[in-house]
N, C-alpha and C positions, 0 to 999 in steps of 0.2 A: 630679625628684630633687634638682636643684640648688636650686630654689626652696625645697624643704622643708628643705634643709641651711641655707640662709640664714636661714630663719625660726627655726631652732633656735639660731642664734648669739645670744649675749647682746647687749644694746644697746651695751655698752661696746666690744665687738669690732666691731660694725657702724659705730658713730659714736664712736670714741675721743676725738676732740677735743671734741665736744659733751658727752660724758660727763664729761670733766675740768672743763669750764666749769661744768656744772651742779653738780658736787660742790663746787667752789670757791665759787660764788655762794651755795649753800645754807649753807656754813660761815660765810661772811662775814655773811649775813643773820642767822643764829642769834646770832652774836657781837654784832653791832651792835644787834639787837633786845633782847638781854639787857642790853647796855650802857645802852640807853634806859630800860629798866625800873629798872635799878640807880640811874641818875641821878635819876629821878622819885621813887623811894622812898628816896633818899639812903643807899644801901647802901655797904659798904666796897669797896675796889678789887679784891678777889678775886671779888666776886659775879657780874660779867658772865661770867667763865669758868665758874664753878660752875653758873650758870643755863643756859648754852648747852652746855657740854661733857658734863655729866652725862647728859642725854637722848641726846646724840650717841653717847656711849660705850655706852649701853644698846642703841641701835639697831645699832651696829656689832657688838656681841657676838651679838645675835640673828641678824643677817644672816650673819655669818661662820659661826655654828654651824649654822643651817638649810641654808645653801648649801655647807657643808663646805669653806670656802675658807681656813681658818686657815693650813694649810701652803702653799697656793698663793701667798699674799701674804707669806710669809716667817717665820711663827711655827713654827720648827722647833727641834729639840734643838740645843744648843750643840755637841754632839758631831759635828754635820755640818760644822763648820768645821775644815778640816785644821790640824794642829798648826803647820805651817810658815806658815800664814796669820795666826796670832795676832799676829805682829809688826806687822801693819798697824793694829792697834788701840792700840798703845802711845802714839802721840801724843795720843790722847783723854785718857789719864791725865795727860799734861803740861798739857793745856788745863784739866782739872779742878783740878789742883794750883795753877796760876797764878790761877785764879778764887778759890780758897780763901785765897790769900795776902792778899786784900783785907781779910780779917778777918770776924768774925761779930758780930752784935748781941747783945742780951740774949736768952738762950734760956730758955724754960720748957717743961715737958713737954707742956702743951696746945698750945703753938705748934708744937713739933716734930711732934707727931702730926698736927695739922691740915695742915701743909705737906707731910708725907709723902703723905697722901691727895691733896692738891691737885696736887702735882707729878707724882705717878704717874698721875693722871687726865689731865693735860695731855700727858705723854709718850706715853701709850697712844693718845690720840685723834690727836695730831698725827703721830706716826710711822705709825699705821695708815692715815691718810688720805694723807699725802704720800709716805712711802717704801713704803707698802703698796699701796693702791688706785691712786692717781694714777701712781706710778712704774711699776707693772706694766701698767696700761692703755697708757701711752705707750711702754713697752718694745717693744710690737708694731710700732711705727713705726721706732724706732731707739734705740740706747743713749744717744746724744748728746741726743736729744729728751727722753728720760726723765729724764736727769740734770739738764739745763739747765732744763727747764720746771718740774719738781717743786721745784727749788731756788729759782727765781724766784717761784713762787707762795707758797712757804713764807716767803720774805722779805717779799713784799707783804702777806701776812696780818698780819705783825707791825707794820704801819703803824698798827694800832689803838692802839699805845702813844702815838701823837701826841695822843690824847685825854687822856692823863694829865698834860699840862702841861709836857712836856719841850721844850727848845729844838730848833731845826732841826738843829744840829750833832750833838746826842745822838741824834736820830732817824735821821739819815743814817748815823752810826756803827753804830747798832743794825741798820739794814737791811743794811748791808754785812756785818756780823757774821753775821746770820741767813742771808744768801745763801751765805757761805762754809761755815757749819756745815751748811746744807742740801746743798751740793755734796759735802762730805766724806762725809756719811752716805749720800747717794745713790750715790756711788762705792763705798763699802763694801758697800752693798746689791747693786750690780752685780757686785762681785767675789765675794761669798760667798753672796748670796741669803738671808741670815739677818737678820731684823729684831730679834731679841731683844737683841743687844748695843747696838743703836741706841736701843731703848726704855730700857735700863738707863742708858746714857750721858745721854740726854735727861733722865731722872728725876733722876739725881744732879746733873747740871749745874744744873737749875732749883732743886733743893733747896738747893744751896750758895748760889745767888743770893738766894733768898727768906729764907734764914736769915742772910744776910750783913749787914754793918753798913749801917744805913739812911742813914748820912751820905754824901751825894753831893757829892764835890768833885773838883777837878782832879788830886788825888793818885792817882786810879785810872787816869788816862789812860795812863801808861806800861804798866800791865798790859794794858789793852785793845789798845794798839798791838802789844805783844809777841804776844798771842794771835792777832791778825789776821795778823801775819807768819808765825807757826807754821802757821796754817790755809792760807795761800797756798802755802807750801812743801809742806804735806800734800796739797793738791789736785794739785799738780804730780807728786808722788811716786806718788799713787794712779792718776792718769791714765796715767802711763808704765807702771805695773805692769799696769793693766787692758789696755792696748794690747798689751803684750808677751805677756800671758797669752792674749789672743784670737788674736794672730798665731801663737802656738805651737799652739793648738788647730786653727786653720785649716790650718796646715802639716801637722799630723799627719793631718788628714782627707784632704787632697789626696794625701798620700804613700801611703795605704792602697790596695791593689789593688782593682779593681772586681770584684764578684761576677759570675760568668758563669752 
């Protein structure tokens, strides 16, 4: 009976760490392979993501539909988030507003439509993988493991931006930024278990960036530093809130009389 039960368990339950490693390696392989193809064929800078993320998105949709795992990894109605919990999403609006202050480049209808599709694709794939699959697999080990590991992997994945010719200072700043964003979104996932607001934030965040002014100069540094400070404070606030919430739940459970 015990052996039969073990066999029925999914691979991710039996080997959570290995499952996460495989998911991350497959994603990196797909992105770098697409990058190599784009370089050889001299395609534009969005091509590696389109070539890799489009089939990944299709696979994820098919997998989640056939296995009926949409709700399990957090694709739930926004109404499942209690009204009193909505305050924890307000700093995300501050982050978006600060990024928007950097300004926008020349906008055309075709450019806007393309980047709406592009950024929605990226948001869906990255959130589903990092705050959906990887986060929930590691949550079986511990909440700290799920938050830290998913955030670190999310940050490491963004090292592919080094291939775009950025200097080391910009790359380091981007990795720290991605780590903090990943931690904030993972903590929100831990708090409410709903991935929809995270996908929406990721989508709008990237859309603002891609539609932003193409001129890269040091004048944007104060905005970047301010956002990082906000994210650090945000992480501390969410961590305290999650710990307080879990302590309250544990105290409530232990105070209940045992059924006889």
